[in-house]
ROVEX-288007 format. One line per field, with one value per residue: residue number from 0; x, y, z of N, C-alpha, C, CB in turn; residue in one letter. Coordinates in Angstrom, 1 decimal, always signed. Each point is the difference from the previous one (the first is absolute). Glycine has a CB too. Layout:
BEGIN
resi: [NUM	...]
neast: [X	...]
nnorth: [Y	...]
nup: [Z	...]
caeast: [X	...]
canorth: [Y	...]
caup: [Z	...]
ceast: [X	...]
cnorth: [Y	...]
cup: [Z	...]
cbeast: [X	...]
cbnorth: [Y	...]
cbup: [Z	...]
resn: [A	...]
% end
This chain:
BEGIN
resi: [0	1	2	3	4	5	6	7	8	9	10	11	12	13	14	15	16	17	18	19	20	21	22	23	24	25	26	27	28	29	30	31	32	33	34	35	36	37	38	39	40	41	42	43	44	45	46	47	48	49	50	51	52	53	54	55	56	57	58	59	60	61	62	63	64	65	66	67	68	69	70	71	72	73	74	75	76	77	78	79	80	81	82	83	84	85	86	87	88	89	90	91	92	93	94	95	96	97	98	99	100	101	102	103	104	105	106	107	108	109	110	111	112	113	114	115	116	117	118	119	120	121	122	123	124	125	126	127	128	129	130	131	132	133	134	135	136	137	138	139	140	141	142	143	144	145	146	147	148	149	150	151	152	153	154	155	156	157	158	159	160	161	162	163	164	165	166	167	168	169	170	171	172	173	174	175	176	177	178	179	180	181	182	183	184	185	186	187	188	189	190	191	192	193	194	195	196	197	198	199	200	201	202	203	204	205	206	207	208	209	210]
neast: [+24.1	+1.2	-2.3	+0.3	-0.6	+1.7	-0.7	-0.1	+0.0	-0.9	+2.2	-1.2	-0.4	-2.9	+0.1	+1.8	-2.9	-0.6	-2.5	+1.4	+1.9	-2.1	-1.9	+2.5	+0.7	-2.9	+0.0	+2.8	-0.6	-2.8	+1.5	+2.0	-2.6	+0.3	-2.3	-0.1	-0.9	-0.5	+0.6	+0.0	+1.8	-2.3	-1.4	-0.2	-2.8	-2.9	+2.4	+1.1	-2.6	-0.1	+2.9	-0.8	-2.0	+2.1	+2.2	-1.8	-1.4	+2.0	+1.8	+1.7	+2.4	+1.7	-1.3	-2.7	+1.6	+1.5	-2.5	-1.5	+2.4	+0.3	-3.1	+0.3	+2.5	-1.5	-2.2	+2.0	+1.7	-2.4	-1.7	+2.2	+2.9	+0.0	-2.2	+1.7	+2.9	-1.2	-0.9	+3.4	-1.8	+2.1	-0.7	-0.3	+0.6	-1.3	+2.9	+2.1	+0.9	+0.7	-2.6	+1.4	+2.7	-1.7	-1.9	+1.6	+3.1	+0.2	-2.4	-0.1	+2.9	-0.2	+3.1	+0.5	-0.7	-3.1	-0.2	+1.7	-2.1	-2.6	+1.2	+0.5	-3.0	-1.3	+1.6	-0.3	+3.1	-1.8	+2.8	-2.1	+1.2	+0.2	-0.1	-1.5	+1.9	-2.5	+3.0	-2.1	+2.9	-1.2	-1.0	-2.0	-1.2	-1.1	-1.7	-1.4	-0.9	-1.4	-1.9	-0.7	-1.1	-2.5	-1.0	-2.2	+2.6	-0.1	+0.9	+0.7	+1.6	-1.8	+1.1	+3.4	+0.5	+1.3	+1.2	-1.3	+1.3	+3.0	+0.0	-1.0	+2.6	+1.8	-1.3	+0.7	+3.1	+0.2	-1.0	+2.2	+2.3	-1.2	-0.5	+2.8	-3.1	-3.1	+2.3	-1.2	-0.3	+0.6	-2.6	+1.2	-3.2	+1.3	-0.9	-2.6	-1.7	+2.0	+2.6	-1.2	-1.1	+2.8	+1.4	-2.0	+0.2	+3.1	-0.2	-2.2	+1.6	+2.6	-1.7	-1.1	+2.9	+1.0	-2.6]
nnorth: [+22.4	-1.7	+2.0	-0.8	+3.0	+2.2	+0.5	+3.0	+0.8	+2.8	+0.8	+2.8	+1.4	-0.2	+0.4	-2.6	-0.2	-2.8	+0.4	+0.8	-2.5	-2.3	+0.9	+0.1	-2.9	-1.1	+0.9	-1.3	-3.0	-0.1	+0.8	-2.5	-2.3	+0.7	-2.1	+3.4	-1.2	+3.4	-1.0	+2.5	-0.8	+1.8	-1.6	-2.4	-1.0	+0.9	+0.7	+2.4	+1.7	-0.2	+1.1	+2.5	+1.0	-0.2	+1.6	+2.5	+0.6	-0.6	+2.5	-2.9	+0.5	+0.8	-2.8	+0.4	+0.6	-2.7	-1.7	+1.2	-0.5	-3.1	-0.6	+1.0	-1.8	-2.7	+0.5	+0.6	-2.6	-1.9	+1.1	+0.8	-0.9	-3.0	-0.4	+2.0	-1.3	-2.8	+1.3	+1.2	+2.6	+2.2	-0.2	+3.2	-0.2	+3.1	-0.8	-2.5	+0.1	+3.1	+0.8	-1.3	+1.6	+2.8	-0.3	-1.4	+1.1	+2.9	+1.1	-1.9	+0.4	-3.2	-0.6	+0.7	-2.6	+0.7	+0.4	-2.6	-1.8	+1.0	-0.5	-3.0	-0.5	+1.3	-1.7	-3.3	+2.0	+2.3	+1.8	+1.6	-2.1	+3.1	+1.6	+1.6	+1.9	+2.0	+1.6	+2.5	+1.9	+0.3	+1.5	-2.4	-0.2	+3.0	-0.6	-2.5	+1.4	+2.4	-2.1	-1.4	+2.7	+0.0	-3.1	+0.0	-0.3	-2.8	+0.1	+1.6	+0.5	+2.8	+1.1	-0.1	+3.1	+0.0	-1.7	-2.6	+0.5	+0.5	-2.9	-1.4	+1.0	-1.2	-2.9	-0.4	+0.7	-2.3	-2.2	+0.5	-0.5	-2.9	-1.7	-1.7	-1.0	+1.6	+1.7	+2.5	+0.3	+3.1	+0.3	+3.1	-0.4	+2.7	-1.9	+0.8	-1.9	-0.6	-0.2	-2.0	-2.1	-0.3	-0.8	-2.3	-1.4	-0.3	-1.5	-2.2	-0.9	-0.6	-2.1	-1.5	-0.7	-1.4	-2.4]
nup: [-9.7	-2.7	-1.2	-3.0	+1.3	-0.5	+3.3	-1.8	+3.4	-1.4	+2.4	+0.1	+2.6	-0.2	-3.2	-1.6	-1.9	+2.1	-1.6	-2.7	-0.1	+0.5	-2.5	-2.1	+0.8	-0.5	-2.9	-0.7	+0.8	-1.5	-2.7	+0.2	+0.1	+3.4	+0.9	+1.2	+2.9	+0.0	+3.3	+1.4	+2.3	+1.6	-2.5	-1.2	+1.5	+0.2	+1.9	-1.7	+0.3	+3.2	+0.1	-1.8	+2.2	+2.3	-1.4	-0.7	+3.0	+2.5	+1.2	-0.1	+1.9	-2.5	+1.2	-1.6	-2.7	+0.2	+0.3	-2.5	-1.9	+0.9	-0.6	-3.0	-0.5	+0.6	-2.1	-2.4	+0.2	+0.0	-2.4	-2.3	-0.1	-0.1	-2.2	-1.9	+0.3	-0.9	-2.9	-0.7	+1.7	-0.8	+3.4	-1.1	+3.4	-0.4	+2.2	-0.1	+2.6	-0.9	+1.8	+2.5	-0.6	+0.2	+2.3	+2.2	-0.2	-0.6	+1.8	+2.5	+1.3	-1.3	+0.8	-3.2	+1.4	+0.2	-3.2	-0.7	+1.6	-1.4	-3.0	+0.7	+0.7	-2.6	-2.2	+1.3	+0.4	-1.9	-0.5	-1.9	-2.2	+1.0	+3.0	-2.8	+2.3	-1.4	+1.0	+0.3	-0.1	+3.0	-2.7	-0.7	+3.0	-0.1	-2.6	+1.2	+2.7	-1.6	-1.5	+2.7	+1.4	-2.3	+1.1	+2.4	+2.0	-2.0	+3.1	+2.4	-2.9	-0.4	+3.0	-0.8	+0.4	-2.7	+2.5	-1.2	-2.8	+1.1	+1.3	-2.7	-1.5	+2.2	-0.1	-3.1	+0.6	+2.2	-1.9	-2.1	+2.1	+1.1	-2.6	-1.0	-0.4	-0.3	-1.2	+1.8	-3.5	+1.4	-2.0	+0.5	+1.3	-1.9	-3.0	-1.1	+1.8	-2.4	+1.6	+2.1	-2.2	-1.3	+2.7	+0.7	-2.8	+0.3	+2.7	-0.9	-2.6	+1.8	+1.7	-2.6	-1.2	+2.7	+0.1]
caeast: [-1.1	+0.0	-1.3	+0.2	-0.6	+0.8	-0.6	+0.5	-0.7	+0.2	+0.2	+0.2	-0.8	-1.3	-0.1	+1.1	-0.5	+0.1	-1.2	+0.0	+1.0	-0.3	-1.1	+0.5	+0.8	-0.9	-0.6	+1.0	+0.3	-1.2	+0.0	+1.1	-0.3	+0.3	-1.1	+0.4	-1.0	+0.3	-0.5	+0.5	+0.1	-0.7	-1.1	+0.2	-0.8	-1.2	+0.5	+0.9	-0.7	-0.5	+1.2	+0.4	-0.9	+0.4	+1.3	+0.0	-0.9	+0.0	+1.3	+0.5	+1.4	+0.8	+0.1	-1.3	+0.0	+0.9	-0.6	-1.1	+0.5	+0.6	-1.1	-0.5	+1.1	+0.0	-1.2	+0.2	+1.0	-0.5	-1.2	+0.0	+1.3	+0.7	-0.6	+0.1	+1.4	+0.2	-0.6	+0.8	-0.6	+0.6	-0.8	+0.3	-0.6	+0.1	+0.6	+0.2	+0.6	+0.9	-0.8	+0.1	+1.3	+0.1	-1.0	+0.0	+1.4	+0.8	-0.8	-0.7	+0.9	+0.1	+1.3	+0.2	+0.0	-1.4	-0.9	+0.5	-0.4	-1.4	-0.1	+0.4	-1.1	-1.3	+0.2	+0.5	+1.3	-0.1	+0.4	-0.2	+1.1	+0.4	-0.7	-0.1	+0.0	-0.2	+0.6	-0.4	+0.7	-0.9	-0.7	-1.1	-0.9	-0.8	-1.0	-1.0	-0.7	-0.9	-1.1	-0.8	-0.6	-1.2	-1.0	-0.4	+1.0	-0.5	+0.4	+0.9	+1.3	-0.2	+0.0	+1.3	+0.7	+1.1	+1.1	-0.1	+0.2	+1.4	+0.7	-0.3	+0.9	+1.3	+0.0	+0.1	+1.4	+0.8	-0.3	+0.6	+1.5	+0.3	-0.5	+0.7	-0.8	+0.0	+0.5	-0.9	+0.3	-0.6	-0.5	-0.4	-1.4	-0.3	+0.0	-1.4	-0.6	+0.4	+1.5	+0.2	-0.5	+0.9	+1.2	-0.4	-0.3	+1.3	+0.7	-0.7	+0.1	+1.4	-0.1	-0.8	+0.7	+1.2	-0.4]
canorth: [-0.9	-0.2	+0.0	+0.3	+1.3	+1.1	+0.8	+1.4	+0.9	+1.4	+0.7	+1.5	+0.8	+0.4	+0.9	-0.2	-0.5	-1.5	-0.6	+0.3	-0.7	-1.5	-0.3	+0.1	-1.2	-1.1	+0.1	-0.2	-1.4	-0.7	+0.2	-0.8	-1.4	-0.6	-0.2	+0.9	+0.2	+1.3	+0.0	+1.1	-0.2	-1.2	-0.3	-1.1	-1.2	+0.5	+0.4	+1.1	+1.2	+0.4	+0.5	+1.3	+1.1	+0.2	+0.7	+1.3	+0.9	-0.1	+0.3	-1.2	+0.0	-0.4	-1.5	-0.5	+0.2	-1.0	-1.4	+0.0	+0.0	-1.3	-1.0	+0.3	-0.4	-1.5	-0.5	+0.3	-0.9	-1.4	-0.3	+0.6	+0.2	-1.3	-0.9	+0.6	-0.1	-1.4	-0.2	+0.8	+1.3	+1.2	+0.7	+1.4	+0.3	+1.4	-0.2	-1.4	+0.0	+1.2	+1.1	-0.2	+0.4	+1.4	+0.6	-0.5	+0.0	+1.2	+1.1	-0.4	-0.3	-1.4	-0.5	-0.4	-1.5	-0.5	+0.1	-1.0	-1.3	-0.1	-0.1	-1.4	-0.9	+0.3	-0.2	-1.3	+0.1	+0.6	+1.4	+0.5	-0.2	+1.4	+1.0	+1.3	+1.1	+1.3	+1.0	+1.4	+1.1	+0.6	+1.1	-0.5	-0.6	+1.1	+0.5	-1.1	+0.0	+1.2	-0.3	-1.1	+0.6	+0.7	-1.1	-0.5	-1.0	-1.3	-0.7	+0.7	+0.3	+1.2	+1.1	+0.2	+1.3	-0.2	-0.5	-1.5	-0.5	+0.2	-1.1	-1.3	-0.1	-0.3	-1.4	-0.9	+0.1	-0.8	-1.4	-0.4	-0.1	-1.0	-1.3	-0.5	-1.0	+0.0	+1.3	+1.1	+0.8	+1.4	+0.8	+1.4	+0.1	+1.4	+0.1	-0.2	-1.3	-0.8	-0.3	-0.9	-1.3	-0.7	-0.5	-1.1	-1.2	-0.5	-0.8	-1.2	-0.9	-0.5	-1.0	-1.1	-0.7	-0.7	-1.1]
caup: [-0.4	-1.4	-0.7	-1.5	-0.3	+0.4	+1.0	+0.0	+1.0	-0.2	+1.3	+0.0	+0.9	-0.5	-1.1	-1.0	-1.2	+0.0	-0.5	-1.4	-0.7	+0.1	-0.9	-1.3	-0.3	-0.1	-1.4	-1.1	+0.0	-0.5	-1.4	-0.6	+0.1	+1.2	+1.0	+1.1	+1.1	+0.7	+1.3	+0.8	+1.5	+0.5	-0.8	-1.0	+0.4	+0.8	+1.3	-0.2	-0.3	+1.3	+0.7	-0.7	+0.5	+1.4	+0.0	-0.6	+0.6	+1.5	+0.7	+0.8	+0.2	-1.2	+0.0	-0.5	-1.5	-0.7	+0.1	-0.9	-1.4	-0.2	-0.2	-1.3	-0.9	+0.1	-0.7	-1.4	-0.6	+0.0	-0.8	-1.4	-0.6	-0.3	-1.0	-1.3	-0.3	-0.3	-1.3	-0.9	-0.2	+0.5	+1.1	+0.3	+1.3	+0.4	+1.3	+0.5	+1.4	+0.2	+0.6	+1.5	+0.5	+0.0	+0.8	+1.4	+0.6	-0.1	+0.5	+1.2	+1.1	+0.3	-0.4	-1.4	+0.0	+0.3	-1.2	-1.0	+0.4	-0.3	-1.4	-0.5	+0.4	-0.7	-1.4	-0.1	-0.6	-1.4	-0.2	-1.3	-0.9	-0.3	+0.7	-0.7	+1.0	-0.6	+0.8	-0.4	+0.7	+0.9	-0.6	-0.7	+0.9	+0.6	-1.0	-0.1	+1.2	+0.0	-0.8	+0.7	+1.2	-0.4	-0.2	+1.3	+0.6	-0.1	+1.1	+0.9	-0.6	-0.8	+0.9	+0.6	-0.4	-1.0	+0.7	+0.0	-1.4	-0.3	+0.7	-0.8	-1.2	+0.5	+0.5	-1.2	-0.5	+1.0	-0.3	-1.3	+0.3	+0.9	-0.5	-1.2	-0.7	-1.4	-0.6	-0.1	-1.2	+0.2	-1.2	+0.3	-0.2	-0.4	-1.4	-0.5	+0.2	-1.1	+0.1	+1.1	-0.3	-0.9	+0.7	+0.8	-0.9	-0.6	+1.1	+0.3	-1.2	+0.1	+1.0	-0.6	-1.0	+0.7	+0.8]
ceast: [-0.1	-1.4	+0.3	-0.6	+0.9	-0.8	+0.7	-0.8	+0.3	+0.1	+0.2	-0.9	-1.4	+0.2	+1.1	-0.5	+0.0	-1.2	-0.2	+0.9	-0.2	-1.1	+0.4	+0.8	-0.9	-0.6	+1.0	+0.4	-1.1	-0.1	+1.0	-0.2	+0.3	-1.2	+0.4	-1.1	+0.5	-0.7	+0.6	+0.1	-0.2	-1.3	+0.2	-0.8	-1.2	+0.5	+0.9	-0.6	-0.6	+1.1	+0.5	-0.8	+0.4	+1.3	+0.0	-0.9	+0.0	+1.3	+0.3	+1.5	+0.7	+0.1	-1.3	-0.1	+0.8	-0.6	-1.2	+0.5	+0.6	-1.1	-0.6	+1.0	+0.0	-1.1	+0.2	+1.0	-0.5	-1.1	+0.1	+1.4	+0.7	-0.6	+0.2	+1.4	+0.3	-0.5	+0.7	-0.6	+0.9	-0.9	+0.5	-0.6	+0.3	+0.4	+0.2	+0.9	+1.0	-0.8	+0.0	+1.3	+0.1	-1.0	+0.1	+1.3	+0.7	-0.7	-0.7	+0.8	+0.1	+1.3	+0.0	-0.1	-1.4	-0.9	+0.5	-0.5	-1.5	-0.3	+0.3	-1.1	-1.2	+0.1	+0.5	+1.3	+0.0	+0.5	-0.3	+1.2	+0.5	-0.8	+0.2	-0.2	-0.2	+0.4	-0.3	+0.7	-1.0	-0.8	-1.2	-1.0	-0.9	-1.1	-1.1	-0.9	-1.0	-1.2	-0.9	-0.8	-1.4	-1.2	-0.4	+1.0	-0.6	+0.3	+1.0	+1.3	-0.1	+0.1	+1.3	+0.6	+1.2	+1.2	+0.0	+0.3	+1.5	+0.9	-0.2	+0.9	+1.4	+0.1	+0.1	+1.5	+0.9	-0.2	+0.7	+1.5	+0.3	-0.4	+0.7	-0.9	-1.4	+0.5	-1.0	+0.4	-0.7	-0.4	-0.4	-1.5	-0.4	+0.0	-1.4	-0.5	+0.5	+1.4	+0.3	-0.5	+0.9	+1.2	-0.3	-0.3	+1.2	+0.7	-0.7	+0.1	+1.4	+0.0	-0.8	+0.8	+1.2	-0.5	+0.0]
cnorth: [-0.1	+0.0	+0.5	+1.4	+1.1	+0.9	+1.4	+0.8	+1.4	+0.7	+1.5	+0.6	+0.3	+1.0	-0.1	-0.6	-1.5	-0.6	+0.2	-0.9	-1.5	-0.4	+0.1	-1.3	-1.3	+0.0	-0.4	-1.5	-0.9	+0.1	-0.8	-1.5	-0.7	-0.2	+0.8	+0.1	+1.2	-0.1	+1.2	-0.4	+1.3	-0.1	-1.2	-1.2	+0.6	+0.5	+1.2	+1.3	+0.6	+0.6	+1.4	+1.1	+0.4	+0.8	+1.4	+1.0	+0.1	+0.4	-1.2	+0.1	-0.5	-1.5	-0.7	+0.1	-1.0	-1.4	-0.1	-0.1	-1.4	-1.1	+0.1	-0.6	-1.6	-0.6	+0.2	-0.9	-1.4	-0.3	+0.5	+0.0	-1.3	-0.9	+0.6	-0.1	-1.5	-0.4	+1.0	+1.4	+1.1	+0.6	+1.4	+0.4	+1.5	+0.0	-1.4	+0.2	+1.2	+1.1	-0.2	+0.4	+1.5	+0.6	-0.4	-0.1	+1.3	+1.2	-0.3	-0.4	-1.5	-0.5	-0.6	-1.5	-0.6	+0.1	-1.0	-1.4	-0.2	-0.1	-1.4	-1.0	+0.2	-0.4	-1.4	+0.0	+0.6	+1.4	+0.4	-0.3	+1.4	+0.9	+1.3	+1.1	+1.3	+1.1	+1.4	+1.0	+0.8	+1.2	-0.5	-0.7	+1.1	+0.4	-1.0	+0.0	+1.2	-0.3	-1.0	+0.6	+0.6	-1.1	-0.5	-1.0	-1.4	-0.8	+0.8	+0.4	+1.3	+1.2	+0.4	+1.3	-0.3	-0.6	-1.6	-0.5	+0.2	-1.1	-1.3	-0.1	-0.4	-1.4	-1.0	+0.1	-0.8	-1.5	-0.5	-0.1	-1.2	-1.4	-0.5	-1.0	+0.1	+1.4	+1.1	+0.9	+1.4	+0.6	+1.4	+0.2	+1.4	+0.2	-0.3	-1.4	-1.0	-0.4	-0.9	-1.4	-0.8	-0.6	-1.2	-1.2	-0.6	-0.9	-1.3	-1.0	-0.6	-1.2	-1.2	-0.8	-0.8	-1.2	-1.3]
cup: [-1.6	-0.6	-1.5	-0.4	+0.3	+0.9	+0.0	+1.0	-0.2	+1.4	-0.2	+1.0	-0.5	-1.2	-1.0	-1.3	-0.2	-0.7	-1.5	-0.8	+0.0	-0.9	-1.4	-0.4	-0.2	-1.4	-1.1	-0.1	-0.5	-1.6	-0.7	+0.2	+1.3	+0.9	+1.2	+1.1	+0.8	+1.4	+0.8	+1.5	+0.7	-0.9	-0.9	+0.3	+0.8	+1.4	+0.0	-0.2	+1.3	+0.9	-0.5	+0.6	+1.4	+0.1	-0.4	+0.7	+1.5	+0.6	+0.9	+0.2	-1.2	+0.0	-0.5	-1.5	-0.7	+0.0	-1.0	-1.5	-0.3	-0.2	-1.4	-1.0	+0.0	-0.9	-1.5	-0.7	-0.1	-1.0	-1.5	-0.6	-0.3	-1.0	-1.4	-0.5	-0.5	-1.4	-1.0	-0.3	+0.4	+1.0	+0.3	+1.3	+0.4	+1.5	+0.3	+1.3	+0.2	+0.6	+1.5	+0.6	+0.1	+1.0	+1.5	+0.7	-0.1	+0.5	+1.3	+1.2	+0.4	-0.5	-1.4	-0.1	+0.3	-1.2	-1.0	+0.3	-0.2	-1.5	-0.5	+0.3	-0.9	-1.5	-0.3	-0.8	-1.4	+0.0	-1.5	-0.9	-0.4	+0.9	-0.8	+1.0	-0.7	+1.0	-0.5	+0.8	+0.9	-0.6	-0.8	+0.9	+0.6	-0.9	-0.1	+1.2	+0.1	-0.8	+0.7	+1.2	-0.3	-0.2	+1.4	+0.5	+0.0	+1.3	+0.9	-0.6	-0.8	+0.9	+0.6	-0.6	-1.0	+0.6	+0.0	-1.4	-0.4	+0.7	-0.7	-1.2	+0.5	+0.5	-1.2	-0.5	+0.9	-0.3	-1.3	+0.2	+0.8	-0.5	-1.3	-0.8	+0.7	-0.5	+0.0	-1.2	+0.1	-1.3	+0.5	-0.3	-0.4	-1.5	-0.5	+0.2	-1.0	+0.1	+1.1	-0.3	-0.9	+0.7	+0.9	-0.8	-0.5	+1.1	+0.3	-1.2	+0.0	+1.0	-0.6	-1.0	+0.6	+0.8	-0.8]
cbeast: [-1.2	+2.1	-1.3	-0.1	-2.2	+1.2	-0.7	+0.7	+0.0	-1.2	+1.0	+0.7	+2.1	-1.0	-1.1	+1.6	+0.7	+1.3	-1.1	-0.6	+1.6	+0.9	-1.6	+0.1	+1.9	-0.5	-1.6	+0.8	+1.6	-1.2	-0.9	+1.5	+0.3	+2.3	-0.6	+1.4	-0.5	+0.2	-0.3	-1.0	+1.7	+0.9	-0.6	+2.2	+1.9	-1.6	-0.2	+1.5	-0.4	-1.8	+0.7	+0.7	-1.8	-1.2	+1.0	+0.4	-1.4	-1.8	-0.5	-1.9	-0.4	+1.3	+1.6	-1.1	-0.3	+1.9	+0.7	-1.4	+0.5	+2.0	-0.5	-1.2	+1.4	+1.0	-1.5	-0.6	+1.8	+0.7	-1.3	-1.9	+0.2	+0.8	-1.7	-1.9	+0.6	-0.1	-2.2	+0.9	-2.3	+1.3	-0.5	+0.2	+0.3	-1.7	-1.0	-0.1	-0.2	+1.3	-1.4	-1.6	+1.0	+0.6	-1.5	-2.0	+0.1	+1.1	-0.4	-1.7	-0.5	-2.5	+0.5	+1.4	+2.4	+0.3	-0.4	+2.1	+1.8	-0.5	+0.6	+2.4	+0.9	-0.4	+0.5	-2.3	+0.7	-2.0	+1.9	-1.5	-1.0	+0.7	+0.4	-0.9	+1.4	-1.9	+1.8	-2.3	+1.6	+1.6	+2.2	+1.6	+1.7	+2.0	+1.7	+1.5	+1.9	+2.0	+1.3	+1.7	+2.3	+1.4	+1.0	-2.4	+0.9	+0.3	-0.3	-1.1	+0.6	-1.4	-2.3	+0.3	-0.8	-0.9	+0.1	-1.8	-2.4	-0.4	-0.2	-2.4	-1.3	+0.3	-1.4	-2.5	-0.5	-0.2	-2.2	-1.7	+0.2	-0.5	-2.2	+2.2	+2.0	-1.9	+1.6	-0.5	+0.3	+1.5	-0.8	+2.4	-0.3	+0.9	+2.4	+0.4	-2.0	-1.7	+0.5	-0.1	-2.3	-0.8	+0.8	-0.9	-2.1	+0.2	+0.8	-1.6	-1.6	+1.0	+0.1	-2.1	-0.6	+1.3	-1.4]
cbnorth: [+0.5	-1.3	+0.5	-2.4	-0.9	-0.1	-2.0	-0.2	-1.9	+0.0	-2.1	-0.1	+1.0	-0.4	+1.5	-0.3	+2.1	+0.0	+0.4	+2.4	+1.8	+0.0	+0.9	+2.5	+1.0	+0.2	+1.8	+2.4	+0.4	+0.4	+2.3	+1.9	+0.0	+1.0	-2.3	+1.3	-2.5	+1.3	-2.5	+1.6	-1.9	+0.3	+2.4	+0.9	-1.7	-1.6	-2.4	-1.6	-0.7	-1.8	-2.4	-1.2	-0.8	-2.1	-2.2	-1.1	-0.4	-1.8	+2.5	-1.4	-0.5	+2.2	+0.2	+0.6	+2.4	+1.3	-0.2	+1.3	+2.5	+0.8	+0.2	+2.0	+2.1	+0.1	+0.6	+2.4	+1.4	-0.1	+0.2	+1.4	+2.2	+0.2	-0.7	+1.5	+1.9	-0.5	-0.7	-2.1	-1.0	+0.4	-2.3	+0.6	-2.4	+0.9	+2.2	-1.1	-2.5	-0.7	+0.1	-1.8	-2.1	+0.0	+0.1	-1.3	-2.4	-1.0	+0.7	-0.7	+2.3	-0.3	-0.4	+1.9	+0.0	+0.7	+2.5	+1.4	+0.0	+1.3	+2.5	+0.6	+0.0	+1.8	+2.4	-0.9	-1.9	-1.5	-0.3	+1.9	-2.1	-0.6	-1.1	-1.1	-1.3	-0.9	-1.6	-0.9	+0.2	-0.7	+1.3	-0.4	-1.9	+0.7	+1.2	-1.3	-1.3	+1.5	+0.4	-1.7	+0.4	+1.9	-0.7	+0.3	+1.8	+0.1	-2.2	-1.2	-2.5	-1.3	-0.7	-2.5	+1.1	+2.0	+2.1	+0.1	+0.6	+2.5	+1.3	+0.1	+1.8	+2.4	+0.7	+0.4	+2.3	+1.9	+0.3	+1.2	+2.5	+1.6	+0.5	+0.3	-1.5	-1.7	-1.3	-0.1	-2.1	+0.3	-2.1	+0.8	-1.8	+0.8	-0.7	+1.7	+1.0	+1.1	+2.2	+2.0	+1.0	+1.6	+2.3	+1.6	+1.1	+2.0	+2.2	+1.4	+1.3	+2.2	+1.7	+1.4	+1.8	+2.1	+1.6]
cbup: [+2.2	+0.2	+2.2	-0.4	+0.5	-2.2	+1.4	-2.5	+1.7	-2.2	+0.9	-2.4	+0.9	+2.3	+1.5	+1.9	-1.0	+2.1	+2.2	+0.5	+0.6	+2.3	+1.7	+0.2	+1.4	+2.4	+0.9	+0.4	+1.9	+2.2	+0.4	+0.5	-2.4	-0.1	-0.9	-1.7	+0.2	-2.2	-0.1	-1.6	-0.4	+2.4	+0.1	-0.4	+0.0	-1.3	+0.7	-1.0	-2.4	-0.1	+0.5	-2.1	-1.5	+0.7	-0.4	-2.1	-1.9	-0.1	+0.0	-1.0	+2.4	+0.0	+2.0	+2.2	+0.4	+0.8	+2.4	+1.6	+0.1	+1.3	+2.5	+0.7	+0.5	+2.3	+2.0	+0.5	+1.0	+2.4	+2.1	+0.7	+1.1	+2.3	+1.7	+0.5	+1.6	+2.4	+1.0	-0.9	+0.3	-2.2	+1.0	-2.4	+0.7	-1.8	+0.8	-2.3	-0.1	-2.0	-2.0	-0.2	-1.1	-2.4	-2.0	-0.6	-0.6	-2.0	-2.3	-1.5	+0.7	-0.1	+2.5	-0.5	+0.7	+2.4	+0.5	-0.3	+1.7	+2.2	-0.2	+0.5	+2.4	+1.6	-0.3	-0.1	+1.4	-0.5	+1.7	+0.9	-0.9	-2.4	+2.3	-2.1	+1.6	-1.3	+0.6	-0.6	-1.9	+1.8	-0.1	-1.9	+0.5	+1.3	-1.2	-1.5	+1.1	+0.3	-2.1	-0.8	+1.0	-1.1	-2.3	-0.7	+1.4	-2.5	-1.3	+1.9	-0.1	-1.7	+0.5	+0.4	+2.2	-1.2	+1.4	+1.8	-0.6	-0.1	+2.2	+0.8	-1.2	+0.7	+2.0	-0.6	-0.9	+1.7	+1.1	-1.2	-0.2	+1.8	+1.1	+1.2	-0.6	-0.1	-1.4	+2.6	-1.4	+2.0	-1.2	-0.4	+1.7	+2.2	-0.2	-1.7	+1.1	-1.4	-0.9	+1.6	+0.2	-1.8	+0.0	+1.7	-0.7	-1.5	+0.9	+1.4	-1.3	-0.6	+1.9	+0.4	-1.6	+0.0	+1.3]
resn: [X	X	X	X	X	X	X	X	X	X	X	X	X	X	X	X	X	X	X	X	X	X	X	X	X	X	X	X	X	X	X	X	X	X	X	X	X	X	X	X	X	X	X	X	X	X	X	X	X	X	X	X	X	X	X	X	X	X	X	X	X	X	X	X	X	X	X	X	X	X	X	X	X	X	X	X	X	X	X	X	X	X	X	X	X	X	X	X	X	X	X	X	X	X	X	X	X	X	X	X	X	X	X	X	X	X	X	X	X	X	X	X	X	X	X	X	X	X	X	X	X	X	X	X	X	X	X	X	X	X	X	X	X	X	X	X	X	X	X	X	X	X	X	X	X	X	X	X	X	X	X	X	X	X	X	X	X	X	X	X	X	X	X	X	X	X	X	X	X	X	X	X	X	X	X	X	X	X	X	X	X	X	X	X	X	X	X	X	X	X	X	X	X	X	X	X	X	X	X	X	X	X	X	X	X	X	X	X	X	X	X]
% end
């Protein structure tokens, strides 16, 4: 799909620092004068935020989870992402369609093609211009999850055991090897916040200059 803006999505398992890094990138690009919009999945719209609460707090079948997330995705793309890309804005999205390929297909067991087809329908064929993938070695992940476990549980994903999070890391690595388009750029998330931010900003600016 042709548009003049730039869509950058952030992917990775739990506790890898996505939310922190996407906010740092948002602030840096705004400071440089770009018109930037920050959003998330599921969520980003009134309907999407209601769906987010359901998905994160209610037990349901993996199929129901997928359909709810795709509904949120469809609303977000139609109401927010596409209109902004058409106005040449930079859109930063905390998770996008790759998350469904990992959580509902590679981990959840739904056929890869079925999830791809639903993604295609929900996004109207839109793909990220760049997928920022934050990868974390298992040893570092274990330390972060240990710190997180001392805090109140926010949702059902926070309650999953280490084996789930380990499988999640491996699923993202499998996705990165399998998916050719859109490009998935790997960043090691076990470095300092500042160093990681500079690497991500450099990659995004390179994409912006080439448009």
